[in-house]
N, C-alpha and C positions, 0 to 999 in steps of 0.2 A: 333710921331712914334706909341704911344699908340692909338691915334685916327685912324691911318691907319689900325692897327690890328683889332680895333673894327669894322671899316667899312667893311673890308674883312671878318670878322666873320659874320657880318649881311648878306652880299652877299652870303657867303657859305651856310648859313642857308636857305636864300631864294631859292638858287638854289637846295639845297637838297629837300626843300619842294616842289618846282616846279617838280623836277624829280619824287618824290614820287607820286605827284598828276597825273603826266603823266603815270607812271607805273600802278596806280590804274585804270586809264581810259582804258589802253590797256588790263589789266586783265579783266576788265568788258566787254570790247568789245569781247575778246576771249571767255568769258563765254557765252555771248549772241549768238556768232556764233556757239558754240558748242551745245547750246540749240536748235537752229534752225536746225542743222544737225540731232540732235536726233528726233526732231519733224518730219522732212522729212522721216527718216527711219521708225519711227513709223506709218506714214501715208502709206508708202509702205507696211508694214506688214498688216495693216488693209485692204488695197486694195486686197492683195493676199488672205487674209482670207475671204473677201467678195465674190470674184470671186469663191471661193471654196464652198461658201454657197448658192449663188443665185439659184433659180430654172431657168430651161433653156427654159421657155416659150417665146412667142413673146415679151411680155413686158420686160422680164428679159434680153433678148438678147440686147434690146436697153439700158438697165441699164449696161450691160457688156461693150457696146461701150462707154458709159459715163465714166465708170471707167478707160478704156484705155485712154481716153482724159485727165482725172485727172492725171494719171500716167505720161503722156507726159508733162503736165504742171509742175508737180513736177521735172521732169528732167531738164526743162528750168530753174526753180527756182534754183535748185542745181547748174546748170552751171553758173549762175550769181554770185554765192558765191565764192569769190576769195580765201577763206581759203580751205585747204584740207578737203574733206569730211570725216565724221566719218566712220570707216571701217564697211563694211557690215558683219552682223553676219552670220556664217555658222556653220554647225556641226563640232565638234572637230574631227580632222582627227586621233587623238590618241585614241579615244573612240570607243566603240561598240554600235550600236543602234538596237533596237529591231523592225526592219521593218518586217511587216507581209507579207506573201507570198501566203497563202492559197487562192485558187480560182482564181488566176491570170494566164494568158498564160505563158508558159515556154518552154524552150528547154533544154534537159539533164535530167539525171535520178533524181528521188526524194531523193535518198540517196547519192547524190554527196557530196564530202567533202568540196567544196567551192560553195557557192550560191551568184551570182551576181544579185542584183535587179537593174534594169534600169528604170529611170524616163525619159519619152520621151514626146514630143509635135509633132504632126503631121505637124506642120507648121515651124519646127525648122531645118534649113539646116545643123547644126552641128550634130543634131541627126541622120539625113540621112547619113552624112559622117561617123559617128561612126559605122554604120551597118557593113561595111566591116571588121573593126577591131574586132567587136564581132564574126563575122563568123570565122576569123582567130583564135580567142582565143578558140572557140569551137573545132576547128581542133587540136589545140596545146594540149589541156588539156582533150579532150575526155570525159570519164565518170566521171572525177573528177570535172567537172564544170557544174553547172546548171545556166541558165539565165532566170530570171523572169522579165516580162514586166508590168510596171505600168504607169498610166497616170499622167502627171503634165502639165496641160494646162497653158501656158504662153501667148498664142496668141488666146484668146477665140473667136474672130470673124472668125478665119480661122481654128482652130484645133478642136473645140468642135464636129462637125459632124463627123470627122474622128475618134475621140476617141469613140463615141457612136457606130459607124459602126463596129469598131474593137471589142468592147464589145459584140455587137449583134452577130457578126460572131463566137466569141469564144463560145457563148452559143449553137451553132450548130456544134461545133468542126472544124471550118474552119478559125481560127484566122490567120494562115500563108497566106492563099490565099488573104484575105482582106488586111492584113498588107502589103504584097508585092505590091498589086494594089494601095493602098493609097500612098505609097512612090513613085511608078512610076508615078502616077498622080500628085503628088506634083513636082516631077522633071520636068514634062511636063507642069506645070503650069495650068493644067485643074483642080487642086486642088481648085482654087479660086471659081469654079462653085458650090461647096457645102459648102461654108463658112457660118458661122452663121449670116446671115443678120437679118434684123428686123423681117422677117417672120419665122425664126427658122424652117427650112424645115422639121426637124424630128417630129415637132408637128402637121403637116398638114396631112390630109387624103392621099395625093399623096406620102408623104415621100420625101427623099432626092434622086433626079434623079441620080446623079453620083454614090452615094453609092449603090443605088439600081442596077445600072448597074454592079458594081463590084460583088454584091451578086448574080445577074443572072448568070454572067460568072462562078461563083463558085458553081452553081447549089444549091443555098440555097433556103429554103422555104421563099418566099418574104413576105407574110403576117406576118409570125412570125418574120422575120427580121425587118420589120417596127415597129411592136409592141415592139420588144426588144430594138430597138433604143430609144424609148420613156422611157421604164422602166429602161434602163441602166443609165439614168440621176442620179438616186440614187447612183449607183456604182461609177460613175465618181466623184460625189460630195463627196462621203466617201473617195475616194482616195485623193482628194485634201485636205480635212480636216486633214487627218492623216499626209500628207507630209508637209503641212504648219506647223504643230506642231513640225516637225523636221527641220524647217528653210530652206526647199527647196524652192528656188525662181528662179532657172535657170535650163535649160536643155541643153544637157543631163547631168544628175547627176547619180551617181552609189553608191551603198553600197555593198562591197565585204565581205561576212560574217559579215556585219554590220558595216564595216569601210568605210568612206566617200571618194569619189573622185568626181571631176567634170570636164566636158569638153571633147571634142573629142581629147583625148590624144593619143599619139603613143602606139603601142602595148607593147613596153618595159615597159612603166609606169604601165600599167595594170599587166603585168607579174610580176613585182617586188612585188607588193602587193599580187597578187594571190599566188605566191610562198611562201610568208611569212605565209599566212593563210593555205595553203595546208600542210606545214611542221608542223604547230601548230595542225591542225586537225588530221594528221597522228599520232602524238604523243599522243593526247588525246584518240583517238580510240583504240590505242594499250594499253593504260592505263585502258580501260574498258568502254568508252562511246560507246553505240551502234552506228554504222554508220548511220543508218536510223534516229536516234534521234539527230544527231550532231547539226543541225541548231536550232532545238527546245531547246536543252540543253544549248548551249553556246552563241547563239545569242538571241533568244527570251527569254530565261530564265534568262540571266545575263546582257543583253544589257539595255541601257537607253531607256525610253519610250517616250522621247521628248527632245527638246532643250530648255534650260532656257536661254532666250536672255541676262539676266544679267550676266550669267556665261559663255556664249558660246565664242568660239574662233572667233577672227575677221577674215574675209576672207582676203587672200593675195592680194597684189596690182593686178590690172586688167592685164591679160596676153594678148599677141597678139591675133588677131582674130582667131577663131577656137576653143575656150575654153568655149563656153556656149552661150545660147541664152536667 
């Protein structure tokens, strides 16, 4: 009996040791998988940052294409990983972020109580879909809402020329005309004709034929328009650098008095957040904040100036199609 107990004790010890070894191996594997997911996410951030930095000349357009290909390869690598991916970092929706607005095209009065900053890409179908919602919001809130438009290029081969054309048109006070034409062209698929190919049409003496057609229809000064498309590269790159610092990686994205939203959401989702910010602004203005200084005081003056990836909120699980590009 004593021998049987001793044998059972030995077996139990061996089993425990085996289980502990197996658990250690599982823990090590989980650690490695988590490390790989972090590396993938870090590469994604580096790619987004590089796209924001590169110059848009002929050679750099080719580099942008290579970065797109690297991003697709990372997608394939992540898809082969059977473990859940680490959550994508996004701005914390409970925080206020100091998103700059000066010098960008906008609709609505400068002293509106609520300012919505919209990040769009001219090759993003959900950005196009959100335009009707933005029009409805302008009707609903009138002078209480200002909408500011900024570039966040996530499809550099398709959307760079459009962003530069919109910037050049804004310099001649015709942003609305070119913006509408760009979206109409995108819907009709003629947008592909001015994509950022290896020749980067805006760098050539002839310029971008499709964009120039839109500018001609809007009665813009064409020589100035071509020159401005080239010089607008610096503005677009500055846009991208700032927005990458706020962990913006998809479009459409929005900041409503500095509070983050993403995706082509229904109007009620926007209205909920706008109503919160409108009530807050009304109270603060009644308490003494000058209406014309509200955004500068409460958003730019008190908001966070970037997203710290180590402390940022994880993005929620992917939603059904229609919530970002």
